[in-house]
TORSE-72500 format. One line per field, with one value per residue: residue number from 1; y, x, z of N, C-alpha, C in turn. Coordinates in nm, 4 decimals, m for minus. Layout:
<recs>
num	(NUM; ...);
nyy	(Y; ...);
nxx	(X; ...);
nzz	(Z; ...);
cayy	(Y; ...);
caxx	(X; ...);
cazz	(Z; ...);
cyy	(Y; ...);
cxx	(X; ...);
czz	(Z; ...);
</recs>
This chain:
<recs>
num	(1; 2; 3; 4; 5; 6; 7; 8; 9; 10; 11; 12; 13; 14; 15; 16; 17; 18; 19; 20; 21; 22; 23; 24; 25; 26; 27; 28; 29; 30; 31; 32; 33; 34; 35; 36; 37; 38; 39; 40; 41; 42; 43; 44; 45; 46; 47; 48; 49; 50; 51; 52; 53; 54; 55; 56; 57; 58; 59; 60; 61; 62; 63; 64; 65; 66; 67; 68; 69; 70; 71; 72; 73; 74; 75; 76; 77; 78; 79; 80; 81; 82; 83; 84; 85; 86; 87; 88; 89; 90; 91; 92; 93; 94; 95; 96; 97; 98; 99; 100; 101; 102; 103; 104; 105; 106; 107; 108; 109; 110; 111; 112);
nyy	(m0.1189; 0.2209; 0.4127; 0.3835; 0.4607; 0.7317; 0.8262; 0.7764; 0.9621; 1.1940; 1.2035; 1.3650; 1.6177; 1.9703; 2.0542; 1.9679; 1.8637; 1.7403; 1.5388; 1.3897; 1.3006; 1.1417; 0.9446; 0.8353; 0.7319; 0.5408; 0.3681; 0.2654; 0.0609; m0.2644; m0.3310; m0.1545; m0.2373; m0.3680; m0.1604; 0.0049; m0.1526; m0.1741; 0.0970; 0.1439; m0.0134; 0.1251; 0.3917; 0.6376; 0.8111; 0.8393; 0.9338; 0.9288; 0.6542; 0.5577; 0.6637; 0.5219; 0.2625; 0.2852; 0.3175; 0.0760; m0.0975; m0.1199; m0.3069; m0.5582; m0.8260; m0.8493; m0.8473; m1.0366; m1.3475; m1.3967; m1.1398; m1.0373; m1.1988; m1.1111; m0.8427; m0.8935; m1.0119; m0.7950; m0.6160; m0.7569; m0.7558; m0.4791; m0.4342; m0.5821; m0.4213; m0.2057; m0.0121; 0.2017; 0.1892; m0.0644; m0.0944; m0.0050; m0.2074; m0.4289; m0.3473; m0.3575; m0.6339; m0.7279; m0.6241; m0.7561; m1.0304; m1.1292; m1.3549; m1.4585; m1.2655; m1.2717; m1.5406; m1.5478; m1.3510; m1.4611; m1.6939; m1.5743; m1.4444; m1.6635; m1.7559; m1.5821);
nxx	(0.0831; 0.0495; m0.0373; 0.0319; 0.3166; 0.2838; 0.1168; 0.2880; 0.4849; 0.3495; 0.3645; 0.5679; 0.4848; 0.4513; 0.2128; 0.0201; m0.2381; m0.2501; m0.0672; m0.2012; m0.4218; m0.2906; m0.1853; m0.4248; m0.5273; m0.3293; m0.3612; m0.6090; m0.6185; m0.5097; m0.3510; m0.1450; 0.0463; 0.2797; 0.4189; 0.4596; 0.6277; 0.8498; 0.9310; 0.9842; 1.2091; 1.3915; 1.4116; 1.6013; 1.5310; 1.4296; 1.1935; 1.0141; 1.0199; 0.8929; 0.6402; 0.5651; 0.5681; 0.3595; 0.1431; 0.1553; 0.0646; m0.2077; m0.2251; m0.1445; m0.2040; m0.1307; 0.1395; 0.4034; 0.5225; 0.7976; 0.8967; 0.8407; 1.0117; 1.2551; 1.2465; 1.2479; 1.5012; 1.6616; 1.5928; 1.6932; 1.9669; 2.0201; 1.9522; 2.1513; 2.3634; 2.3151; 2.1512; 1.8830; 1.6937; 1.6032; 1.3626; 1.1659; 1.1503; 1.0894; 0.8403; 0.6804; 0.6838; 0.5749; 0.3174; 0.2125; 0.2664; 0.2738; 0.3467; 0.5703; 0.7694; 0.7780; 0.8552; 1.1078; 1.2514; 1.2483; 1.3972; 1.6382; 1.7003; 1.7405; 1.9742; 2.1658);
nzz	(0.0000; m0.0785; 0.0844; 0.3565; 0.3871; 0.3229; 0.5278; 0.7425; 0.6854; 0.7458; 1.0192; 1.0890; 1.0478; 1.1072; 1.2209; 1.4908; 1.4737; 1.2270; 1.2699; 1.4678; 1.3181; 1.1310; 1.3004; 1.3938; 1.1520; 1.0914; 1.3049; 1.2563; 1.0647; 1.0126; 0.8014; 0.7901; 0.9679; 0.8816; 0.7525; 0.9722; 1.1368; 0.9700; 0.9529; 1.2204; 1.2649; 1.1179; 1.2070; 1.3840; 1.5687; 1.8891; 2.0093; 1.7952; 1.7497; 1.9823; 1.9388; 1.7093; 1.8155; 1.9959; 1.8235; 1.6952; 1.8876; 1.8527; 1.6586; 1.7434; 1.6871; 1.4272; 1.4008; 1.2986; 1.4405; 1.4054; 1.3800; 1.6322; 1.7852; 1.6852; 1.7713; 2.0451; 2.0783; 1.9999; 2.2030; 2.4270; 2.3695; 2.3779; 2.6449; 2.7760; 2.7116; 2.8647; 2.7642; 2.7565; 2.5550; 2.5302; 2.6562; 2.4817; 2.2837; 2.4447; 2.5375; 2.3082; 2.2528; 2.4932; 2.4767; 2.2516; 2.2880; 2.5758; 2.7287; 2.6001; 2.6440; 2.9253; 2.9791; 2.8541; 2.9980; 3.2537; 3.2099; 3.1393; 3.3776; 3.5453; 3.4417; 3.5268);
cayy	(0.0000; 0.3471; 0.5023; 0.3718; 0.5513; 0.8718; 0.8559; 0.7816; 1.0909; 1.3000; 1.2060; 1.4707; 1.7461; 2.0662; 2.0751; 1.8536; 1.8050; 1.6506; 1.4222; 1.3103; 1.2349; 1.0361; 0.8370; 0.7737; 0.6539; 0.4256; 0.2763; 0.2159; m0.0499; m0.3575; m0.3393; m0.0661; m0.2958; m0.3960; m0.0314; 0.0525; m0.2323; m0.1335; 0.2300; 0.1315; m0.0683; 0.2211; 0.5228; 0.6607; 0.9083; 0.7629; 0.9828; 0.8732; 0.5101; 0.5358; 0.6925; 0.4070; 0.1492; 0.3101; 0.2897; m0.0674; m0.1691; m0.1456; m0.4151; m0.6641; m0.9541; m0.8460; m0.8498; m1.1773; m1.4032; m1.3785; m0.9993; m1.0248; m1.2607; m1.0186; m0.7303; m0.9437; m1.0259; m0.6603; m0.5648; m0.8246; m0.7051; m0.3433; m0.4475; m0.6262; m0.3074; m0.0975; 0.0878; 0.2115; 0.1637; m0.2006; m0.0832; 0.0102; m0.3391; m0.5125; m0.3005; m0.4104; m0.7781; m0.7443; m0.5935; m0.8544; m1.1684; m1.1129; m1.4788; m1.4728; m1.1779; m1.3223; m1.6643; m1.5145; m1.2787; m1.5570; m1.7772; m1.4895; m1.4247; m1.7885; m1.7738; m1.4847);
caxx	(0.0000; 0.1238; m0.0952; 0.1089; 0.4319; 0.2390; 0.0720; 0.4085; 0.5485; 0.2732; 0.3985; 0.6684; 0.4235; 0.4571; 0.0793; m0.0168; m0.3654; m0.2173; m0.0028; m0.3070; m0.4994; m0.2054; m0.1846; m0.5576; m0.5347; m0.2399; m0.4200; m0.7392; m0.6129; m0.3989; m0.2666; m0.0306; 0.1397; 0.4068; 0.4851; 0.5004; 0.7439; 0.9609; 0.9736; 1.0382; 1.3449; 1.4778; 1.4238; 1.7030; 1.4672; 1.3646; 1.0569; 0.9371; 1.0105; 0.7878; 0.5124; 0.5368; 0.5364; 0.2260; 0.0467; 0.1638; m0.0150; m0.3414; m0.2141; m0.0639; m0.2308; m0.0790; 0.2861; 0.4451; 0.6028; 0.9407; 0.9274; 0.8423; 1.1360; 1.3628; 1.2384; 1.2890; 1.6467; 1.7179; 1.5736; 1.7876; 2.1005; 2.0281; 1.9502; 2.2853; 2.4539; 2.2745; 2.0853; 1.7417; 1.6043; 1.5489; 1.2242; 1.0817; 1.1306; 1.0186; 0.7018; 0.6107; 0.6667; 0.4821; 0.1828; 0.1669; 0.2793; 0.3357; 0.4056; 0.7030; 0.8608; 0.7915; 0.9343; 1.2454; 1.3164; 1.2679; 1.5115; 1.7579; 1.7280; 1.7954; 2.1101; 2.2598);
cazz	(0.0000; m0.0838; 0.1841; 0.4810; 0.3893; 0.3233; 0.6644; 0.8260; 0.6580; 0.8132; 1.1611; 1.1063; 1.0133; 1.2184; 1.2775; 1.5747; 1.4291; 1.1161; 1.3322; 1.5316; 1.2120; 1.0755; 1.4013; 1.3894; 1.0290; 1.1024; 1.4036; 1.2112; 0.9700; 1.0364; 0.6824; 0.8103; 1.0647; 0.8143; 0.7341; 1.1047; 1.1779; 0.8835; 0.9954; 1.3556; 1.2574; 1.0474; 1.2692; 1.4870; 1.6578; 1.9949; 2.0267; 1.6832; 1.7725; 2.0821; 1.8727; 1.6228; 1.9024; 2.0488; 1.7165; 1.6670; 1.9889; 1.7973; 1.5597; 1.8043; 1.6220; 1.2908; 1.4027; 1.2886; 1.5491; 1.3773; 1.4087; 1.7780; 1.8338; 1.6485; 1.8649; 2.1754; 2.0742; 1.9996; 2.3389; 2.5157; 2.3374; 2.4315; 2.7902; 2.8159; 2.6916; 2.9540; 2.6811; 2.7941; 2.4422; 2.5407; 2.7026; 2.3635; 2.2220; 2.5412; 2.5429; 2.1901; 2.2727; 2.6053; 2.4294; 2.1532; 2.3352; 2.7081; 2.7785; 2.5395; 2.7181; 3.0616; 2.9756; 2.8174; 3.1078; 3.3635; 3.1708; 3.1463; 3.5192; 3.6002; 3.3898; 3.5859);
cyy	(0.1252; 0.4444; 0.5019; 0.4649; 0.6994; 0.9133; 0.8644; 0.9137; 1.2060; 1.3062; 1.3130; 1.6087; 1.8418; 2.0887; 1.9519; 1.7877; 1.7073; 1.5223; 1.3316; 1.2358; 1.1205; 0.9169; 0.7613; 0.6841; 0.5280; 0.3220; 0.2040; 0.0884; m0.1359; m0.3695; m0.2529; m0.1227; m0.3189; m0.2665; 0.0231; m0.0208; m0.1895; 0.0018; 0.2253; 0.0792; 0.0286; 0.3482; 0.5262; 0.7548; 0.8326; 0.8064; 0.9266; 0.7223; 0.4781; 0.5635; 0.5736; 0.2846; 0.1634; 0.2808; 0.1390; m0.1510; m0.2053; m0.2656; m0.5355; m0.8005; m0.9625; m0.8476; m0.9956; m1.2210; m1.3834; m1.2346; m0.9781; m1.0843; m1.1724; m0.8977; m0.7729; m0.9560; m0.8907; m0.5993; m0.6263; m0.7746; m0.5649; m0.3449; m0.4852; m0.5136; m0.1907; 0.0163; 0.0880; 0.1892; 0.0222; m0.1968; m0.0729; m0.1271; m0.4342; m0.4751; m0.3565; m0.5595; m0.8038; m0.7220; m0.7037; m0.9972; m1.1683; m1.2394; m1.5030; m1.3883; m1.2328; m1.4455; m1.6348; m1.4452; m1.3692; m1.6451; m1.6992; m1.4684; m1.5472; m1.8095; m1.6783; m1.5388);
cxx	(0.0875; 0.0749; m0.0130; 0.2281; 0.3928; 0.1917; 0.1910; 0.4821; 0.4797; 0.3011; 0.5035; 0.6132; 0.4309; 0.3214; 0.0380; m0.1489; m0.3429; m0.1544; m0.1084; m0.3921; m0.4200; m0.2004; m0.3168; m0.5721; m0.4498; m0.2930; m0.5424; m0.7325; m0.4885; m0.3042; m0.1409; 0.0734; 0.2770; 0.4866; 0.5373; 0.6256; 0.8671; 1.0180; 1.0380; 1.1814; 1.4430; 1.5063; 1.5326; 1.6476; 1.3856; 1.2204; 0.9654; 0.9166; 0.9012; 0.6498; 0.4709; 0.4968; 0.3962; 0.1173; 0.0398; 0.0851; m0.1537; m0.3419; m0.1374; m0.0849; m0.1704; 0.0736; 0.3294; 0.5327; 0.7515; 0.9841; 0.9336; 0.9695; 1.2560; 1.3648; 1.2846; 1.4413; 1.7172; 1.7081; 1.6717; 1.9302; 2.1203; 2.0306; 2.0892; 2.3881; 2.4214; 2.2042; 1.9351; 1.6448; 1.5461; 1.4018; 1.1250; 1.0484; 1.0563; 0.8705; 0.6207; 0.5831; 0.5648; 0.3378; 0.1279; 0.1647; 0.3479; 0.4028; 0.5450; 0.8051; 0.8851; 0.8820; 1.0820; 1.3184; 1.3399; 1.3889; 1.6428; 1.7987; 1.7878; 1.9398; 2.2125; 2.3314);
czz	(0.0000; 0.0228; 0.3135; 0.4866; 0.3898; 0.4623; 0.7598; 0.8072; 0.7296; 0.9634; 1.1924; 1.0752; 1.1331; 1.2876; 1.3595; 1.5345; 1.3149; 1.1709; 1.3955; 1.4291; 1.1497; 1.1710; 1.3983; 1.2665; 1.0356; 1.2014; 1.3498; 1.1266; 0.9912; 0.9175; 0.6986; 0.9067; 1.0021; 0.7936; 0.8671; 1.1534; 1.0990; 0.9272; 1.1336; 1.3533; 1.1918; 1.1267; 1.3769; 1.5948; 1.7634; 2.0171; 1.9172; 1.7029; 1.8748; 2.0238; 1.7864; 1.7057; 1.9607; 1.9470; 1.6907; 1.7679; 1.9365; 1.7028; 1.6136; 1.7390; 1.4823; 1.2848; 1.4022; 1.4059; 1.5289; 1.4073; 1.5590; 1.8369; 1.8017; 1.7426; 2.0046; 2.1821; 2.0742; 2.1390; 2.4372; 2.4945; 2.3964; 2.5842; 2.8412; 2.8036; 2.7846; 2.8819; 2.7114; 2.6791; 2.4452; 2.5799; 2.5869; 2.3040; 2.3164; 2.5468; 2.4259; 2.2079; 2.3841; 2.5609; 2.3390; 2.2081; 2.4722; 2.7619; 2.7216; 2.6148; 2.8575; 3.0668; 2.9485; 2.9319; 3.2289; 3.3335; 3.1804; 3.2918; 3.5841; 3.5585; 3.4502; 3.7063);
</recs>
């Protein structure tokens, strides 16, 4: 879909009303989950990443298991490095598949 990237572009608009409409549009349709994941993995802007993660919560059923495992692994790597960005990835996994995050963190804790 060409609409997803256009809506994602509007998240940088200077008008907060335009941003809110873009967020609303991205939340409304699961077809945008793939675009959201793609943008989330590309962005270096932490504030934007949290916005994307917040929108992605509406599509928790549309995020593939492999993507969740990738986010979990990224979160674990960042956690091991003492990087607070791990919270972003853990939040996405927790929202979509809380049992996966819980099981992984328990196993990690046992290994310490």
